[in-house]
N, C-alpha and C positions, 0 to 999 in steps of 0.2 A: 489342647490342641493346636499345631500348625493351621498354618490359612489354610493350606490344601485343604486338611483331612475336615475344614471347616467346612469348606465351601460343594467339596464328597459328598459326607455328609447333608447339604442343604440339598443340594442336588438330586438328592437319593428320597432324600422329603416327600421333598413337593413333590416331586410327583408321582410316587404314592398317594398324598395327601389329595392329589389332582386328582387322578382315579376312582378315589374311595367320593368326594365330594362330589363325583358326576357320573358318577354311580354306574361307573365299567368293573370293576372289585366291590363285588357284588357280600353282604355281611352276610360272615361265616368262611370266608375262601381263607385258605391256608396262604399263607407268608413263608414258603418255601429259604431257606437265608438260601441257599446253594443256590437255587432256579433264578434270583433275586441279582446275584453275585454276577450267574452269565447274563443276564437283559439287563446291567447296568455296567457290566465290565469291572465290577468293582471289588472294594476290598471287602472282606467280612465283618471286618471289626465297626466300618460304616453301615454298612446291611444295616449295624444292632444296634449302630446308635440312634439311625435315624428309623428302625424301626420303637425302639425305648422313648423317644421324644413324642411317638405319634399316639402311643400308650400313654401316656400324658395328658394328648389331649381326650384319652378316652375314645378313639377310631380306632387303635389297636389292641388285643386283649392276647398279654405272652403269660403261658401254661407251661407251666416246670414241667420239662422231659416231653413236653408234645411240639412248644413254636409257637409260634404268630398265625392269629388269626383279623381277620377287619371284624370289631367289633360286633355281634346281637344287642341292642339292645333291649330289656327286656315293656313287658305294657306297664312300671309306675314309670321307670326311667320316660319313656318319651314322653307321660305329663309331666313328669317334671323339668326335664327340656325346656317344653315350654308352656309354664308356668315358671316358668324362672326366662325367657326370652317375651313373654307377658309385661312381663316385672321391670325388663331391663326397655322394653323397646319403649313402651311408655312414655318411659323417662326419660328418655333419648331424642321420642319424636319435638317438645319442648322444648329441649337446650336447642335439638337441628334449629327448629322454628327463629329464636330469640340467634341466635349464629350467622343462617343467611347470608350470602351475601347474592352479588346481581349473575357472578362467574356460580353459585355453585347452584341457583336457577338453573339457569343454561343447562348443568351437567344432569339437572333431574331432569327434566324436562327432553334432553340427549337421549337420557340412558330407555327410556320409556320413550318415546320414539325408534332407539337401536330393537326394543323387545315386542313390537311391534310387524319393525321391519324380519324379521325372525320369525317369523309366523309361529301357531300354538302347534310348535309338537312338540310333548315333554318328553322327550323320550331321547331327542336331540341331549349333547353333554355339555353342549355351548345354551341352551333354555336353560337350563339344569344351574351353572351354571349364571346367567345372569341374573335369573332370578334372585341367589343368595348377597347379590354384589349388588342388589338394591335397596335390601336394606344395610350392608356392609360404606353402602354411597350415605345411608344416612346416616350415622354414626361417627363419617367422619365429617362430614360439620358437622354434628353435634359435640364436634371435641374434645370425647374424655378419653383418650385413647385404652385407660386398664379397663373403663365399662368392654370397649369396643376389642381389645382384646377375648374379653368374657364373650362377646357376644361372635368371634367367628367362630370359638370352638362350637360355639352353641351352634348354629349354621349350618357348620359342615356334620355335627352330630345330628341336624334338623335331615340331610341330604341320606342319612344312614336308616333312622328311624324309618323316612319315608319308603325306604326301598327297601323296608323289610315287611311294613304293616297299609301299604295302597294294596287297596280293597281291586281298585283297574290298576290297568299299567300306566303309570303313565303322571303319576299324581304332583301338582308342582303349581307354583304359585300362580293364581290369575291375573292373568293380562286387567282387567280390571279389582278386580281388587285394589291392585296399585296402582290404576288407573286414578278412582277418585282417594288413594291413598295423595300421590301427588297433587289432585286438584284441593286439597285439604290444605294443605304443604305451602304449596304455592301463594293458597291465599294470606296463608298465616294465619288460619283459625283452628291455631291448638285441640279446641273441646274437640273438635269435627276430623282432628287428624286420629289423639288420639283412637278416639271413636271404633274409628277406620282401622286402626292399629291391631286394635282392641281382636276385633272381627274377624276382623285377616289373617289374625293368627288363628284364634281361632277355627273358623273356616278348616286352617290345611289340617286342624289337629280332628275336628269332622270325618272329614274324610281318608280317615285311617281305622283299621281298621284294631279299637286297643278296647275291644271286652271284655268281660271280669278273666282277670288270668285261669277262677273255677272251672274246672271239665263244668259240663250242662248237660243232663238227659237228651239222649237224642230220640224221639223217637225210626222204630227204625218200620214203625208198618205205614209211618207216613212218608219220608223218605219214599222205600222200594213201591208204592204203589202206585199197580198201573205197568211195574217192569213184570216180565218171565221170567220165574226165576225156573232151573234144574234139579227137578230130582234125582 
């Protein structure tokens, strides 16, 4: 692929990726090729390549004869994503503490300050981006590029999961949870940092509605108790 084509595909990919991660494109959104060609003033082949690359990250689903859609993770897939993140990020935390430099410490403190300066408005795309960037920062400090690439994909999928299964509008990482995690990291306390990361990821998962996939029987008398019905 020529350099111009590579840049075009990357431009389209990045724009769609950011829109998905920042929850500006909800799960299930149809990504019509013709519309994207017009939106990006792009070649249709470049749009297709970008969508195909996004599908490899499980952010886009391409269906035969129907087109491309923003992925809709199942509850089981959501649980698997969080389980994978717990494994990767708990190991990553220990490496981050071992590799941490004075510059890294300043970067962690600066990021936490940036989160607080933004305020707690989880609906803001900037808040969503910062929440994920904190975990990406720790991944960079840990220094394992392969794990970092895996984690980046999982963070993006987590944003989709939150958009699909949030119990109330705007569930994201908590400032307090990031504060506790940063405090343990800066203190060099591996046990506390690992425990804090596990607690943090479990807390996000528990704030989602990932109940049993089977349909439970609903008590209609309870549902309509006190409601006047028309005869």
